[in-house]
N, C-alpha and C positions, 0 to 999 in steps of 0.2 A: 504494500499500500504506499502511496506517494505521500509526501508531506502536506499536500494541499487537496487530498482526495475529496471529491465532491463539492469543493469550494466554487464560488462563482467570482470571477475576477474581470477588472477592466484594466487594460494597459493603454495609455495614450502614447502617441508617437511610435506606434508598433510596426510601422511599415518597413523599417530597416534599422540597422545598427544596434544600439543598446536596447531600444524598445522592443525590436523583434526578438532579440535573444531573451529577454524577460518573458514575453508572451510564450515563447517556445518552452522555456524552463517551467513556467506555471503549468503549461498543459502536460508536460512530461511528468510533473508531480501530481497530476490528477485533477487540476482545475479546469472548469469550463471558462473559456476566455472570450470576452468581448475585445476584439482588436480594433482600436480606434486610430485613424490617421487621416490627414487631409489629402493624401495621395491614394486615390482608390485602387490604382494598379498595384502598388507596393503593399498596401494593406490587405488586399485580397491574396497576394502571394504568400503573405505571413499565414493567413487562414489556410491556404492550400498546404503549406508546409506542415502545419499542425495536424490537419486532417490526414495527410499522407503518413504521418508518424503514428496515427491511431488516436489522436486527440480530438477534442471537441472545441470548436471556435465559430465565432460569428463576426463578420466585418460590419463596422458602422462608420460612416463618414464623420470625421470629428475635427472641426476647426475650433480648438478648445479656447480660443480667444473670444469666442462668440457664445453668449449664455444660453441661446436657444439650442445651439449645437451640443453644449455640454449636457443640457437637460435631456435631450434626445438620446445621448450616449448612455446616461445612467438608466433612463427608462427602458432602453433596449435590453440591458441586463436583466431588469425585473421582468419584462415581457417574456423574454425568451427562457430565462432560467429560474425565475421566481423570486430572486433576491440579489444582494450584492454583499460579498463577504470581504473582498480584497480589491485594492486599487493601487496601481503604480502610476504616478504622474511623471512620465518620461519626456513628453513633447516639449521642445524648446527650439527657438530659432534665434540666433544672433545675427542681426542685420548688418553689422559692419564693425570695423576696427580702425584704430588710428589714435593719434594724440588728442587729448581732451579739448584743447584750444581749437581744433579743427573739426570736432564732432558736430554733426548736424542735430538739432533738437528732434527732428522727426525720427531720425534713426535711433536716438537714445530712447525716446518714448516707445517706439515700436519694439525694442529689445526688451524693455520692462513689461510691455503687454504680453509678449510671446514667451517670456521666461519666468515671470513673477505672477502677474495678474491672471494668467491662464491656469496656473497651479492653484491659486486661491479659488477661482471659479469651479474647478474640478472638485476641490475639497468641499466646497459649499454643498454641491448636490450629492457627492459620495457620502458625506457625513450624514445627511438627511436620510438617505437609503439605509445606511448602517444603523442608525438609531432606530429605524423601524424594525430592524432585524435583530436588535439586541446586542450589536457590537460589530467589530471588524478590525481590519488592519490597512493602513495606508503607508505606502513608501514613496517619498518624493525623490527625484533625482536632482541632486545639487551638483557642485563642482568644486574641485580643490582651488579654483581661482577665487572662491568665496572665502577661503580660509587665509590665503596670503596675499590676495589681490593679484592682478595680472596687468602689467603695463600694456598699453595700447588695445586693451580689451576690457575697459573699465566698466562699460554698460553692462556687459554680460556678467562680470564679476559682482557688481552691485546687485543686479537682479538675483543672482544665485545666493548671495548673502542674505537677501530678503527671504528667499525660500527657507533658509536655515531657521531664521527667527519665526517665520510663519509656521514651520514644522514644530518648533519648541512650544510656541504659544498654543497651538491647536492641541498638542499633546496634553498641556496642562489643563485645557478646557474640557476635554473629553475622556481622559483616562478613567475617571470614576464611572463613566457610562460604557465602559467596555470597548472603546476605540483606541487602539495603539496607533501612534503616528510617528514614523521615523524617516530619516533621509539617508541616502547613499551618496557619498561625494567621490565621484571618479577622478582618477588622475588622467593622464593622457592615454586615451583608448583608441584602438585602430578602428575607426568608423568612417563611413563616407564623408561625413562632415569634417572630421579632423583631416582626412586626406586632402579635402578641397582647401582647408585653411592652410595646410602646408604648401599648397601650390600657390596660394595668394600671398603668403608671407615666408618666402624661402629662407630668409635670414633668421627668422624665429624658429623655423622647423627644426634645425639641428639641436638647438638647446632643448626644446620640448621633448624631443626623442630620447634625451639623456636625463630627463627630469626625475625619474625614479631611481632610487639607489640600486634597484635590481637591473638597471641599464637596459630596459626594454620597454616597448609599449604594452599596455594591457589589452586584453581581448574582450569584446562584448560579453562573452559567456562568463567571464570572471566577475563582472558586475552583476550579471543575472543570478549567479549562485548567491551572492550576498543578499540581494533583493528578495529572492525566494525564501532564504532562511528567516529574514526579518518579517516576511509576511506570514510565516507559518506559526503554528502553535509552539514550535520549539523555541521561539522568541517571546514566549508569553509574559515575561517579566521585563521586557525592554521597550521603552517608549521615550520619546523626546530626544533621541540620540542622532548624532551625525556621524556616520561611519565612513571613513575614508578608505577606498579601495584603490590604492595608487602606486603599489610597488614601493612604498616608502618615500614617495615624493614629498609628502607634508613635512618630513623630518630632514630633508636635504638642506 
């Protein structure tokens, strides 16, 4: 029996990278998974991969910066599977990078919306569903840039810092009502988004590739293992925590 046997889960940003790895790990451990992404092709690919491996999954279009879309996502879990037990809020989009004095207000605001406000919106509706079900577990995806800051990527780092405080505050609000809320803070992980960033910022790429004391990039599946553990009953006394999964990057 898997760690998440018969649980119902939602994963945002599950079309690729870390989000896809989490959705597949959840399904492998026995959860029924609602795969949410704003890319319908990639989201359906994730569903197909889960089904091919013998798991159960449903795709829902999810622009999680829009409240109606988030409501539909959570309602789909209830409609298809009867409840919501677990959620991982992985979706995030960083719109740009560069020095602060040259950063456009529109880009800064967009990054906050797509990395912080979207997480709050998801939690708003996930928590409502979990309260109706007597409890649950939420894992937010943060970033090690939120712990140390990151030059030329300050909007993203600030937004993820907000995710950390959102996680801790919500954990304090809902712990007595049976909802555990934690975050996983990845280091530099080999995802399509990171590969694109390396192409755009070649001077920064070499340093980031050596950011971990283990001298390698992390893999999406390594983040997924930590998220799955925190989502499961094996982590039943853990809430309000930010877990770095970074090959030691936070201590370098």
